[in-house]
PLY file of the C-alpha trace (Angstrom):
ply
format ascii 1.0
element vertex 317
property float x
property float y
property float z
element edge 316
property int vertex1
property int vertex2
end_header
-4.27 -33.94 9.68
-4.52 -34.66 6.14
-4.58 -38.26 4.74
-2.38 -39.37 1.94
-4.27 -41.57 -0.51
-2.62 -44.73 -1.20
-3.93 -47.29 -3.67
-2.56 -50.67 -3.24
-4.82 -53.46 -3.94
-6.62 -54.80 -0.62
-5.39 -51.95 1.54
-7.32 -49.44 -0.69
-10.76 -50.61 0.77
-9.67 -49.70 4.24
-8.13 -46.21 3.40
-10.71 -44.96 1.15
-13.91 -46.57 2.47
-14.94 -43.15 4.39
-14.96 -41.32 1.01
-17.97 -40.69 -1.01
-18.46 -41.53 -4.77
-15.09 -43.14 -4.98
-14.17 -46.14 -7.01
-10.98 -48.14 -7.45
-9.47 -51.01 -9.88
-6.48 -52.96 -9.55
-5.12 -55.19 -12.13
-2.23 -57.50 -11.62
-0.24 -59.82 -14.03
1.90 -62.38 -12.49
4.32 -64.48 -14.35
5.82 -68.04 -13.12
8.84 -66.70 -11.54
6.74 -64.26 -9.27
7.39 -61.13 -11.33
4.75 -59.00 -13.01
2.97 -55.74 -13.60
0.30 -53.64 -11.49
-2.03 -51.10 -12.44
-4.03 -49.22 -10.00
-6.92 -46.83 -11.00
-8.93 -44.75 -8.49
-11.58 -42.17 -9.03
-12.64 -39.77 -6.35
-15.24 -37.21 -6.80
-14.04 -33.66 -6.95
-16.53 -32.15 -4.63
-15.03 -34.47 -1.70
-11.63 -32.92 -2.48
-12.56 -29.11 -1.59
-12.94 -29.87 2.00
-9.12 -30.03 2.29
-8.94 -33.46 4.06
-7.47 -35.35 1.45
-4.10 -34.93 -0.46
-3.37 -36.97 -3.76
-0.67 -39.24 -3.79
2.25 -37.89 -6.12
2.96 -41.24 -7.28
-0.26 -41.45 -9.19
-0.83 -39.50 -12.43
-4.01 -37.68 -12.02
-6.55 -36.00 -14.66
-9.98 -34.50 -14.44
-12.81 -36.72 -15.86
-16.58 -36.45 -15.95
-18.70 -39.42 -15.46
-22.50 -39.45 -15.48
-22.40 -35.73 -15.23
-20.12 -35.80 -11.96
-16.45 -34.35 -11.85
-13.78 -36.65 -10.83
-10.24 -36.81 -10.33
-8.82 -40.13 -11.83
-5.30 -41.40 -10.62
-3.42 -43.84 -12.42
-0.27 -45.70 -11.14
1.66 -48.56 -13.04
4.37 -50.54 -11.68
6.65 -53.54 -12.46
7.77 -55.61 -9.84
10.36 -58.66 -9.71
8.55 -60.34 -6.66
4.84 -60.36 -5.88
5.50 -61.23 -2.40
7.45 -57.74 -2.01
5.58 -55.06 -3.80
6.13 -51.82 -2.55
3.41 -49.99 -0.47
2.36 -53.49 0.82
4.30 -53.37 3.89
0.84 -54.36 5.95
-0.20 -56.91 3.37
1.04 -60.56 3.35
1.08 -62.13 -0.07
2.25 -65.61 -0.95
2.56 -67.05 -4.43
3.96 -70.44 -5.82
2.63 -73.20 -8.24
0.21 -74.39 -5.68
-1.62 -71.13 -4.61
-1.88 -67.34 -4.31
-3.17 -65.47 -1.31
-3.37 -61.96 -0.20
-4.32 -60.58 3.29
-3.45 -57.96 6.06
-0.27 -59.26 8.26
-2.24 -58.41 11.67
-5.45 -56.48 12.33
-7.27 -55.86 15.41
-10.75 -57.30 15.97
-12.17 -53.86 15.04
-10.82 -54.04 11.36
-13.27 -56.32 9.64
-14.89 -56.91 6.36
-18.27 -56.56 7.67
-19.05 -53.33 5.65
-22.81 -52.46 5.61
-24.85 -52.07 2.82
-24.22 -48.14 2.72
-20.44 -48.50 2.86
-20.65 -50.78 -0.09
-22.60 -48.35 -2.32
-20.07 -45.51 -1.25
-16.99 -47.18 -2.64
-16.86 -49.61 -5.28
-13.56 -51.57 -5.64
-12.49 -54.41 -8.21
-9.47 -56.57 -8.49
-8.50 -58.53 -11.38
-5.53 -61.00 -10.98
-4.16 -62.95 -13.86
-2.12 -65.96 -13.03
0.43 -68.10 -14.94
-1.55 -71.24 -14.13
-5.38 -72.47 -14.29
-7.32 -71.70 -11.19
-9.05 -74.81 -9.71
-10.59 -72.91 -6.69
-11.05 -69.28 -5.49
-13.02 -67.13 -3.39
-13.32 -64.66 -6.21
-14.88 -65.08 -9.81
-12.99 -67.41 -12.64
-12.70 -65.68 -15.83
-13.15 -67.67 -19.16
-9.61 -68.05 -19.67
-9.51 -69.93 -16.42
-6.42 -68.01 -15.36
-8.06 -64.66 -14.28
-9.90 -64.13 -11.06
-12.03 -61.13 -10.29
-12.85 -59.80 -6.98
-15.37 -57.06 -6.19
-16.08 -55.44 -3.11
-19.38 -57.72 -2.83
-17.06 -60.68 -2.47
-14.75 -58.82 -0.24
-17.65 -58.16 1.85
-18.27 -61.80 2.53
-14.53 -62.63 2.88
-11.85 -60.03 3.23
-9.10 -62.29 2.01
-8.32 -62.90 -1.67
-7.00 -66.39 -2.66
-6.78 -68.86 -5.73
-5.66 -72.43 -5.75
-3.71 -73.82 -9.00
-3.38 -77.38 -8.00
-5.22 -80.31 -6.05
-2.58 -80.35 -3.40
-3.78 -77.62 -1.05
-7.33 -79.30 -1.45
-6.14 -82.55 -0.18
-8.69 -83.82 2.80
-5.98 -85.29 4.81
-4.44 -81.89 5.65
-5.20 -81.21 9.27
-7.57 -78.44 10.57
-5.99 -75.09 11.09
-4.32 -74.30 14.40
-5.21 -71.23 16.53
-2.25 -70.24 19.13
-1.94 -67.15 21.38
-4.93 -68.20 23.59
-6.54 -71.24 25.13
-10.03 -72.43 24.53
-11.98 -71.40 27.72
-9.21 -69.22 28.84
-9.32 -65.87 30.62
-6.58 -62.92 30.20
-6.28 -59.75 31.70
-4.00 -58.37 28.94
-3.99 -58.00 25.32
-4.18 -61.12 23.31
-2.78 -61.98 19.75
-4.26 -65.01 18.38
-2.47 -66.53 15.25
-3.79 -69.24 12.74
-1.77 -71.52 10.69
-2.71 -74.36 8.57
-0.96 -76.81 6.12
-3.21 -75.21 3.36
-4.74 -71.73 2.54
-6.86 -70.36 5.13
-10.15 -69.16 3.68
-11.73 -67.40 6.65
-10.70 -66.03 9.90
-13.61 -65.10 11.88
-14.10 -63.16 15.11
-17.56 -62.90 16.91
-19.08 -63.58 13.59
-17.25 -60.91 11.88
-14.68 -61.69 9.25
-11.18 -60.24 9.80
-8.78 -59.75 6.82
-5.71 -61.32 8.46
-4.47 -64.59 10.16
-2.94 -62.79 13.13
-5.79 -60.71 15.24
-4.79 -58.36 18.15
-7.65 -58.33 20.83
-7.52 -55.54 23.03
-10.98 -54.75 24.14
-12.71 -56.57 27.00
-15.31 -59.27 26.52
-15.97 -62.87 25.11
-14.32 -63.75 21.96
-15.19 -66.35 19.60
-12.59 -67.02 17.19
-13.03 -69.60 14.41
-10.55 -70.41 11.46
-11.78 -72.35 8.21
-9.47 -73.78 5.45
-10.10 -74.17 1.71
-10.97 -77.87 2.40
-13.95 -76.55 4.95
-11.99 -77.85 7.87
-12.08 -75.56 10.95
-11.01 -74.61 14.57
-12.71 -72.56 17.22
-11.75 -71.31 20.55
-13.71 -69.23 23.09
-11.84 -66.97 25.57
-12.55 -63.95 27.64
-10.46 -60.61 28.02
-11.02 -59.03 31.48
-8.90 -56.07 32.54
-11.13 -55.03 35.44
-10.49 -56.04 39.05
-13.64 -57.40 40.88
-15.95 -54.87 42.72
-16.14 -55.14 46.45
-19.17 -53.47 48.23
-19.67 -52.97 51.90
-16.05 -52.28 52.96
-13.53 -49.61 51.69
-9.89 -50.11 51.85
-8.13 -48.39 54.69
-11.56 -47.71 56.61
-12.30 -48.42 60.15
-15.89 -49.63 61.11
-17.54 -49.69 64.61
-20.21 -52.22 63.71
-20.63 -55.32 61.68
-20.27 -55.12 57.80
-21.90 -57.21 55.05
-19.43 -57.61 52.17
-20.52 -58.44 48.70
-18.37 -58.81 45.70
-18.71 -59.50 42.02
-17.08 -59.57 38.78
-18.62 -59.33 34.90
-16.95 -62.40 33.88
-16.79 -64.36 37.17
-14.99 -64.58 40.57
-12.50 -67.10 41.03
-11.65 -66.93 44.66
-12.26 -64.85 47.81
-10.29 -64.81 51.07
-10.59 -63.10 54.30
-7.33 -63.17 56.34
-6.53 -66.17 54.20
-9.59 -68.16 54.76
-12.32 -68.78 52.12
-15.07 -65.83 52.14
-18.34 -66.04 50.30
-20.12 -62.77 48.84
-22.80 -61.50 51.14
-21.36 -62.69 54.52
-21.11 -60.43 57.52
-17.91 -59.60 59.43
-18.81 -58.54 63.02
-15.67 -59.58 64.98
-13.25 -56.83 66.22
-9.85 -57.03 64.33
-7.94 -56.43 61.30
-8.84 -57.76 57.89
-7.49 -58.31 54.70
-9.87 -59.31 51.88
-8.59 -60.67 48.56
-11.06 -61.06 45.66
-9.47 -62.73 42.54
-11.54 -62.98 39.28
-10.89 -65.60 36.67
-8.48 -63.45 34.65
-6.37 -63.01 37.72
-7.21 -59.35 38.44
-7.33 -58.75 42.17
-9.09 -56.39 44.50
-7.41 -56.19 47.73
-9.21 -54.30 50.73
-7.65 -53.86 54.09
-10.04 -52.62 56.93
-10.61 -52.56 60.66
-13.62 -53.27 62.96
-13.41 -51.75 66.59
0 1
1 2
2 3
3 4
4 5
5 6
6 7
7 8
8 9
9 10
10 11
11 12
12 13
13 14
14 15
15 16
16 17
17 18
18 19
19 20
20 21
21 22
22 23
23 24
24 25
25 26
26 27
27 28
28 29
29 30
30 31
31 32
32 33
33 34
34 35
35 36
36 37
37 38
38 39
39 40
40 41
41 42
42 43
43 44
44 45
45 46
46 47
47 48
48 49
49 50
50 51
51 52
52 53
53 54
54 55
55 56
56 57
57 58
58 59
59 60
60 61
61 62
62 63
63 64
64 65
65 66
66 67
67 68
68 69
69 70
70 71
71 72
72 73
73 74
74 75
75 76
76 77
77 78
78 79
79 80
80 81
81 82
82 83
83 84
84 85
85 86
86 87
87 88
88 89
89 90
90 91
91 92
92 93
93 94
94 95
95 96
96 97
97 98
98 99
99 100
100 101
101 102
102 103
103 104
104 105
105 106
106 107
107 108
108 109
109 110
110 111
111 112
112 113
113 114
114 115
115 116
116 117
117 118
118 119
119 120
120 121
121 122
122 123
123 124
124 125
125 126
126 127
127 128
128 129
129 130
130 131
131 132
132 133
133 134
134 135
135 136
136 137
137 138
138 139
139 140
140 141
141 142
142 143
143 144
144 145
145 146
146 147
147 148
148 149
149 150
150 151
151 152
152 153
153 154
154 155
155 156
156 157
157 158
158 159
159 160
160 161
161 162
162 163
163 164
164 165
165 166
166 167
167 168
168 169
169 170
170 171
171 172
172 173
173 174
174 175
175 176
176 177
177 178
178 179
179 180
180 181
181 182
182 183
183 184
184 185
185 186
186 187
187 188
188 189
189 190
190 191
191 192
192 193
193 194
194 195
195 196
196 197
197 198
198 199
199 200
200 201
201 202
202 203
203 204
204 205
205 206
206 207
207 208
208 209
209 210
210 211
211 212
212 213
213 214
214 215
215 216
216 217
217 218
218 219
219 220
220 221
221 222
222 223
223 224
224 225
225 226
226 227
227 228
228 229
229 230
230 231
231 232
232 233
233 234
234 235
235 236
236 237
237 238
238 239
239 240
240 241
241 242
242 243
243 244
244 245
245 246
246 247
247 248
248 249
249 250
250 251
251 252
252 253
253 254
254 255
255 256
256 257
257 258
258 259
259 260
260 261
261 262
262 263
263 264
264 265
265 266
266 267
267 268
268 269
269 270
270 271
271 272
272 273
273 274
274 275
275 276
276 277
277 278
278 279
279 280
280 281
281 282
282 283
283 284
284 285
285 286
286 287
287 288
288 289
289 290
290 291
291 292
292 293
293 294
294 295
295 296
296 297
297 298
298 299
299 300
300 301
301 302
302 303
303 304
304 305
305 306
306 307
307 308
308 309
309 310
310 311
311 312
312 313
313 314
314 315
315 316
């Protein structure tokens, strides 16, 4: 399947990161009423285009250029928008803008999508974002320019933090604003289904971190099993952290098999990667490693901390 190249600010990093010899520049000017202009420029090494894996977006004007002795396709797109929070091709992005702040991030991501690009990836793709605002910038995770209204983000900055944000007044920097809230999972909780954790705050969220990796969103979907450590830090440095486990696998039972009949005593052991909560044999508490020797019909129920159960019915004659 061919991939269509769409260059739209932050999303370009994800969509073009696998390309070799690529670069992109996005320039945006925002007026007080939220209207403005956007120019996106992408450079793609022509050698990469020969394998047929990429089709060029028809919304861009493409031309052949040579830089440093290498042949490139240069694509340019200019658009005018009435509302920066509703720019076309930005369905997966969340943008907020008012007289207090600006931020840009993905709406939702999975834990596999993070800004932890390795050094080689940063060398393969060079990206710069230059946003000019109608207000002076007080604080940002980018680099403030001489006019105090323009901020530049490069992929080195995105490597450190995938969100782009700028603050224009002292209001979001009020130290009395409470720390961010994380909902969707409880601290020290166990879950046997996918979990979506959402972060909310009375100010701008600076970082959303999952197991040490920054995620470019405030809403993260967790699918894979394992221990999750999620923290959220706002621009005032206040943070909230929760730890939880996703366990979709039922406990392992050894010594007896469901539906089997035995003629001798059986030693039964059970375990779970993330911990067994309870085990009963015919409704009575049962411990791993215990023996069952009395003739009869038995029903063993082993439940882990996430609620997964392994039920084994057997007989001893």
